[in-house]
ZAMARGU-4260 file (C-alpha; in steps of 0.2 Angstrom, whole numbers, plus 5000, padded with zeros to 4 digits):
<rodrens>
0) 4999/4998/4999 | 5006/5019/4995 | 5010/5028/5009 | 5008/5046/5010 | 5023/5062/5011
5) 5015/5072/5023 | 5007/5088/5013 | 5018/5101/5026 | 5034/5092/5021 | 5032/5099/5002
10) 5033/5116/4998 | 5022/5116/4986 | 5011/5100/4984 | 5004/5092/4967 | 4995/5075/4963
15) 5006/5064/4955 | 4994/5061/4937 | 4997/5081/4938 | 5014/5080/4939 | 5016/5069/4926
20) 5005/5077/4914 | 5014/5092/4918 | 5029/5085/4913 | 5025/5078/4898 | 5017/5096/4893
25) 5033/5104/4896 | 5043/5091/4884 | 5031/5095/4869 | 5017/5084/4871 | 5001/5093/4867
30) 4989/5079/4863 | 4986/5060/4874 | 4982/5047/4864 | 4974/5030/4870 | 4959/5022/4877
35) 4949/5025/4893 | 4947/5011/4909 | 4943/5010/4925 | 4959/5011/4933 | 4964/5025/4922
40) 4949/5034/4923 | 4954/5048/4938 | 4971/5051/4930 | 4961/5056/4913 | 4953/5070/4924
45) 4971/5078/4924 | 4973/5079/4906 | 4963/5093/4901 | 4967/5102/4919 | 4988/5106/4915
50) 4981/5110/4895 | 4984/5093/4886 | 4971/5089/4873 | 4961/5069/4876 | 4962/5061/4858
55) 4954/5046/4863 | 4955/5034/4849 | 4944/5018/4842 | 4957/5005/4850 | 4973/5003/4858
60) 4983/4997/4843 | 4977/5012/4833 | 4980/5024/4849 | 5000/5015/4848 | 5003/5018/4829
65) 4993/5036/4830 | 5006/5038/4846 | 5021/5033/4836 | 5017/5045/4821 | 5015/5059/4833
70) 5031/5055/4839 | 5039/5055/4823 | 5032/5073/4819 | 5033/5082/4838 | 5048/5071/4846
75) 5039/5062/4858 | 5022/5058/4862 | 5011/5048/4877 | 4997/5034/4875 | 4987/5031/4891
80) 4980/5011/4892 | 4971/4999/4906 | 4980/4986/4914 | 4979/4971/4905 | 4967/4970/4891
85) 4973/4988/4886 | 4989/4986/4888 | 4992/4970/4879 | 4981/4978/4861 | 4994/4989/4861
90) 5009/4980/4862 | 5013/4977/4844 | 5012/4994/4843 | 5025/4997/4854 | 5036/4985/4848
95) 5036/4995/4833 | 5041/5008/4841 | 5055/5000/4848 | 5061/4992/4833 | 5060/5008/4825
100) 5067/5020/4838 | 5052/5031/4841 | 5048/5039/4856 | 5032/5035/4865 | 5027/5037/4885
105) 5015/5023/4888 | 5006/5026/4905 | 4995/5012/4909 | 4980/5013/4925 | 4983/4998/4937
110) 4973/4991/4951 | 4977/5000/4969 | 4994/4995/4977 | 4985/4986/4990 | 4974/4976/4976
115) 4991/4970/4972 | 5001/4968/4987 | 4984/4956/4992 | 4983/4947/4976 | 4967/4950/4973
120) 4955/4942/4960 | 4952/4957/4950 | 4944/4959/4931 | 4958/4961/4919 | 4970/4949/4927
125) 4974/4930/4923 | 4965/4926/4939 | 4981/4921/4949 | 4986/4935/4960 | 5002/4939/4948
130) 4999/4959/4945 | 5018/4959/4936 | 5015/4949/4921 | 5010/4961/4909 | 5023/4973/4913
135) 5036/4957/4910 | 5030/4959/4894 | 5031/4977/4891 | 5051/4973/4899 | 5060/4970/4881
140) 5051/4983/4871 | 5055/4998/4885 | 5072/5005/4887 | 5065/5012/4905 | 5051/5005/4916
145) 5044/5017/4929 | 5033/5009/4943 | 5024/5022/4953 | 5021/5013/4969 | 5029/5024/4981
150) 5026/5044/4981 | 5042/5046/4991 | 5051/5040/4972 | 5036/5045/4960 | 5043/5063/4954
155) 5060/5056/4952 | 5055/5038/4943 | 5044/5052/4928 | 5059/5061/4925 | 5069/5050/4923
160) 5057/5038/4912 | 5055/5055/4899 | 5070/5058/4899 | 5076/5041/4896 | 5062/5041/4881
165) 5069/5058/4873 | 5088/5052/4874 | 5086/5033/4871 | 5072/5040/4856 | 5065/5022/4864
170) 5047/5017/4872 | 5046/5019/4890 | 5033/5012/4902 | 5025/5019/4919 | 5013/5012/4928
175) 4999/5024/4938 | 4991/5012/4951 | 4973/5021/4956 | 4978/5025/4976 | 4994/5034/4966
180) 4984/5045/4954 | 4979/5059/4969 | 4997/5056/4982 | 5006/5072/4982 | 5025/5074/4976
185) 5036/5091/4976 | 5027/5101/4964 | 5044/5114/4964 | 5054/5102/4953 | 5041/5107/4939
190) 5052/5125/4938 | 5065/5114/4932 | 5064/5109/4915 | 5071/5090/4912 | 5089/5091/4906
195) 5088/5082/4888 | 5102/5087/4882 | 5113/5073/4877 | 5128/5066/4889 | 5146/5073/4880
200) 5158/5062/4872 | 5173/5061/4882 | 5183/5075/4875 | 5199/5068/4871 | 5193/5053/4866
205) 5180/5061/4853 | 5194/5070/4847 | 5204/5055/4843 | 5189/5049/4832 | 5188/5063/4823
210) 5206/5063/4819 | 5203/5047/4812 | 5190/5050/4803 | 5198/5067/4793 | 5212/5054/4788
215) 5203/5044/4779 | 5190/5056/4773 | 5206/5068/4768 | 5215/5052/4758 | 5197/5046/4747
220) 5196/5050/4731 | 5179/5050/4728 | 5168/5049/4745 | 5148/5050/4747 | 5137/5052/4761
225) 5122/5040/4766 | 5109/5047/4779 | 5098/5031/4785 | 5084/5033/4799 | 5094/5033/4816
230) 5099/5051/4810 | 5082/5057/4810 | 5077/5045/4828 | 5091/5052/4836 | 5091/5069/4829
235) 5109/5075/4819 | 5099/5082/4804 | 5107/5097/4807 | 5124/5090/4809 | 5120/5081/4792
240) 5113/5095/4783 | 5131/5106/4788 | 5140/5091/4781 | 5133/5091/4767 | 5131/5106/4764
245) 5151/5110/4768 | 5159/5097/4760 | 5147/5096/4746 | 5149/5077/4743 | 5136/5067/4733
250) 5122/5060/4746 | 5111/5047/4746 | 5098/5041/4758 | 5092/5022/4762 | 5072/5020/4762
255) 5073/5022/4781 | 5081/5041/4779 | 5070/5047/4765 | 5064/5063/4773 | 5081/5066/4781
260) 5087/5076/4769 | 5083/5091/4759 | 5082/5086/4742 | 5082/5099/4733 | 5101/5101/4735
265) 5112/5100/4722 | 5122/5085/4729 | 5107/5075/4732 | 5107/5058/4721 | 5093/5048/4726
270) 5090/5032/4737 | 5101/5018/4740 | 5094/5000/4743 | 5106/4988/4736 | 5098/4983/4717
275) 5084/4992/4722 | 5092/5010/4721 | 5086/5023/4710 | 5093/5025/4692 | 5113/5026/4692
280) 5114/5027/4712 | 5120/5008/4714 | 5135/5011/4703 | 5138/5027/4712 | 5137/5021/4730
285) 5146/5005/4727 | 5159/5011/4716 | 5163/5023/4731 | 5181/5021/4740 | 5175/5028/4755
290) 5156/5029/4762 | 5150/5041/4777 | 5136/5032/4783 | 5124/5039/4795 | 5111/5030/4805
295) 5112/5014/4796 | 5099/5000/4799 | 5102/4986/4786 | 5087/4979/4788 | 5080/4967/4775
300) 5067/4978/4768 | 5078/4992/4768 | 5092/4985/4759 | 5082/4978/4743 | 5085/4959/4752
305) 5101/4962/4758 | 5108/4968/4740 | 5120/4980/4747 | 5138/4978/4742 | 5147/4990/4752
310) 5163/4983/4759 | 5167/4990/4778 | 5184/4994/4774 | 5175/5007/4763 | 5164/5014/4778
315) 5164/5024/4793 | 5148/5022/4803 | 5142/5036/4813 | 5128/5031/4826 | 5121/5036/4843
320) 5132/5026/4855 | 5148/5023/4844 | 5158/5025/4828 | 5164/5012/4817 | 5177/5014/4807
325) 5182/5004/4793 | 5185/4989/4807 | 5189/4999/4822 | 5175/5002/4834 | 5174/5018/4845
330) 5158/5013/4858 | 5152/5026/4869 | 5157/5040/4856 | 5140/5049/4850 | 5138/5056/4831
335) 5132/5073/4836 | 5148/5078/4843 | 5161/5068/4832 | 5151/5075/4815 | 5150/5094/4822
340) 5169/5093/4822 | 5172/5084/4805 | 5163/5097/4799 | 5172/5112/4808 | 5190/5103/4804
345) 5187/5094/4786 | 5192/5109/4773 | 5193/5103/4753 | 5189/5087/4750 | 5191/5078/4733
350) 5173/5078/4725 | 5168/5068/4711 | 5149/5072/4706 | 5135/5062/4708 | 5119/5057/4699
355) 5104/5069/4699 | 5085/5066/4703 | 5071/5073/4695 | 5052/5068/4695 | 5054/5067/4677
360) 5037/5051/4671 | 5048/5039/4658 | 5043/5043/4642 | 5032/5026/4641 | 5022/5031/4653
365) 5019/5049/4650 | 5002/5049/4639 | 4987/5051/4650 | 4970/5047/4645 | 4954/5042/4652
370) 4958/5025/4642 | 4975/5022/4651 | 4974/5014/4669 | 4985/5022/4684 | 5005/5013/4687
375) 5017/5012/4700 | 5028/5019/4684 | 5019/5033/4683 | 5010/5038/4699 | 5024/5040/4710
380) 5034/5054/4702 | 5015/5065/4697 | 5014/5063/4715 | 5033/5072/4718 | 5027/5083/4705
385) 5010/5087/4717 | 5020/5089/4734 | 5023/5106/4743 | 5037/5110/4753 | 5035/5104/4773
390) 5022/5090/4767 | 5021/5077/4781 | 5020/5060/4769 | 5014/5041/4778 | 5018/5027/4766
395) 5010/5010/4771 | 5021/4993/4771 | 5018/4987/4754 | 5016/4995/4738 | 5017/5013/4743
400) 5034/5011/4754 | 5043/5004/4740 | 5033/5015/4727 | 5039/5032/4737 | 5058/5029/4733
405) 5053/5035/4716 | 5048/5052/4722 | 5059/5066/4723 | 5052/5078/4739 | 5053/5098/4739
410) 5062/5104/4752 | 5055/5101/4770 | 5045/5087/4768 | 5044/5073/4781 | 5041/5056/4776
415) 5035/5042/4787 | 5035/5025/4786 | 5036/5007/4796 | 5053/4999/4784 | 5060/4988/4799
420) 5044/4983/4810 | 5032/4980/4795 | 5013/4981/4804 | 5002/4983/4792 | 4989/4995/4796
425) 5001/5005/4805 | 5001/5018/4792 | 4981/5025/4795 | 4985/5027/4816 | 5000/5036/4812
430) 4991/5046/4798 | 4980/5051/4813 | 4992/5054/4826 | 5006/5066/4814 | 4990/5075/4806
435) 4987/5081/4826 | 5003/5085/4828 | 5004/5094/4809 | 4991/5103/4820 | 4997/5110/4834
440) 5016/5115/4822 | 5007/5125/4812 | 4995/5115/4800 | 5007/5107/4788 | 4999/5094/4775
445) 4997/5076/4781 | 4997/5065/4767 | 4994/5045/4768 | 4993/5030/4753 | 4987/5014/4762
450) 4985/5000/4751 | 4967/4993/4752 | 4971/4978/4764 | 4981/4987/4776 | 4967/5000/4777
455) 4954/4987/4782 | 4965/4984/4798 | 4962/5003/4806 | 4952/5010/4797 | 4941/5015/4811
460) 4954/5027/4816 | 4947/5039/4802 | 4933/5041/4812 | 4945/5050/4826 | 4952/5060/4811
465) 4933/5068/4809 | 4932/5071/4827 | 4948/5079/4830 | 4944/5088/4816 | 4961/5084/4805
470) 4963/5085/4788 | 4972/5072/4779 | 4973/5070/4762 | 4972/5051/4760 | 4974/5040/4745
475) 4969/5022/4746 | 4974/5011/4733 | 4964/4999/4727 | 4972/4983/4720 | 4961/4969/4725
480) 4971/4964/4741 | 4990/4961/4747 | 5002/4963/4733 | 5017/4962/4744 | 5013/4946/4750
485) 5009/4940/4732 | 5025/4943/4726 | 5032/4935/4740 | 5022/4920/4739 | 5004/4917/4732
490) 5000/4928/4717 | 4981/4921/4714 | 4980/4912/4733 | 4964/4918/4743 | 4973/4921/4757
495) 4978/4937/4749 | 4962/4941/4742 | 4949/4953/4753 | 4935/4961/4753 | 4933/4975/4741
500) 4925/4987/4751 | 4914/5001/4746 | 4928/5013/4754 | 4922/5031/4751 | 4907/5025/4758
505) 4913/5024/4775 | 4916/5041/4779 | 4899/5046/4782 | 4897/5033/4794 | 4912/5038/4800
510) 4904/5056/4806 | 4910/5064/4789 | 4899/5077/4783 | 4900/5090/4766 | 4908/5103/4779
515) 4925/5091/4787 | 4926/5079/4771 | 4925/5076/4753 | 4928/5058/4742 | 4935/5054/4729
520) 4936/5040/4716 | 4950/5039/4701 | 4954/5026/4691 | 4962/5033/4675 | 4978/5042/4672
525) 4967/5056/4668 | 4956/5056/4682 | 4970/5058/4694 | 4980/5070/4683 | 4963/5081/4684
530) 4963/5077/4705 | 4982/5082/4706 | 4976/5099/4698 | 4963/5104/4708 | 4967/5119/4716
535) 4955/5115/4730 | 4959/5096/4733 | 4977/5102/4736 | 4973/5114/4749 | 4966/5100/4761
540) 4953/5111/4770 | 4946/5097/4773 | 4945/5078/4774 | 4952/5074/4758 | 4946/5053/4755
545) 4954/5045/4737 | 4949/5028/4730 | 4964/5027/4720 | 4963/5011/4706 | 4976/5002/4702
550) 4980/4985/4693 | 4981/4970/4706 | 4997/4963/4699 | 5007/4981/4696 | 5020/4985/4710
555) 5036/4996/4710 | 5052/4987/4702 | 5059/4989/4720 | 5046/4979/4728 | 5047/4964/4716
560) 5065/4965/4719 | 5063/4965/4737 | 5048/4954/4737 | 5060/4941/4727 | 5074/4941/4736
565) 5063/4938/4754 | 5056/4923/4745 | 5071/4915/4742 | 5077/4920/4761 | 5062/4911/4766
570) 5066/4896/4755 | 5084/4892/4762 | 5086/4877/4775
</rodrens>
């Protein structure tokens, strides 16, 4: 049973729940996702009290996906569930956040400390008196855990968990028992902001690594820069852009790094993914004698089925907790400090130009009429022509994830996808979270491309978008099922088929009206072209929902190659 701190001992008493939500507000959280349940209801009363917005999602899994999308745009997020049934429904999304380095604060309302101590037979339990089993399940997908069972420790535990969430850029798990919600802690602590600065590297060690990097960089005849997902997750994009602009080296991104680099820079050369690379990219990267690899995640889908042909002898890897120069590793050295000093000291380098990118549509695909179906070869460059600076683009695991590799972004575009974890349906929830974050930041356009099969998993979250008055542009790619699965195995198998919904008819079901939403159906290139040229559509002053029809067996080139490699790997004995 939780013991009280005597109020007379506190300069500025504040309830534990209020302290928690005020700390979240201080680090940039504006909206809290989740589902109410009887073990968290009293805690939820504090959300509006501290100036936060309660989002309220259709289910816990969607709430987790939404928190993920929100964090990728805003920097950190929070989601609240109830003990057992609620938190377990969320775990797939939290595991995705852990896998892809997304900072999500997961708050679980639990039974009282007294009930737990006495092993009471409560609802939402396994009926065996074990109240730790669900926390144990979250342990391996959380970078820190805070069990708030003692008011003397609660504020310290909250501060530590939120800081670790930010610094490590991964989910944390906080339990809030019902009898702890209104316990008092020291509110004076709130006057001191959390220290979210990364710990500095040991100076002499950092300087040594910088000198080693510079030695190889100056000796290189045709170095290049390759930026990947962890450059975004660990917040080094300012340093990365300084390096790109000062060095003038050809710069490429891996699929998970899409959106990390200003693609309008003259040295930007496109997406490198082994055999799935943009035209001319693979040859340029693989012929380089030194690759500055920043934040690499060399997973199967991020490398087009492990088709990278880069020697470690030609690579310097920059990571959040170590630097690897060829085969020499320097643990405990963060990339931020090293990159800053490399930029400051590097001087003139040997620069060989790289390929140029554009959104030019191939000649064979340029004809537009009412007789021509929409193909991936036409769509993705055309999307690049239509996008605007600072858009947020979310792509679902499948055709959209691979197709977006062929889209050159305007400046400031953010790309959200789940290349490593790859949970289908993720993007719909992530769109809601991203759109909410965009609204808080000043209404950047939020654009979603999702396949029909994936959409059917999490479609309910569109109702949350409507209720929260969000205005994303949603393209549902209608191609009769799971295209990526078809290319891996079972092109005509019934298990890759889906029910063909009347997707746009869902919008009024979810609360859409003529005032807050609009629906479209496009089946030909001409209809798509007319839509892209519609200025009222482009303004996104309401939720815009598009059924976009494509042939069942059409897919981006990179998807076909990656699926073939995946099928081969699955078949190995």
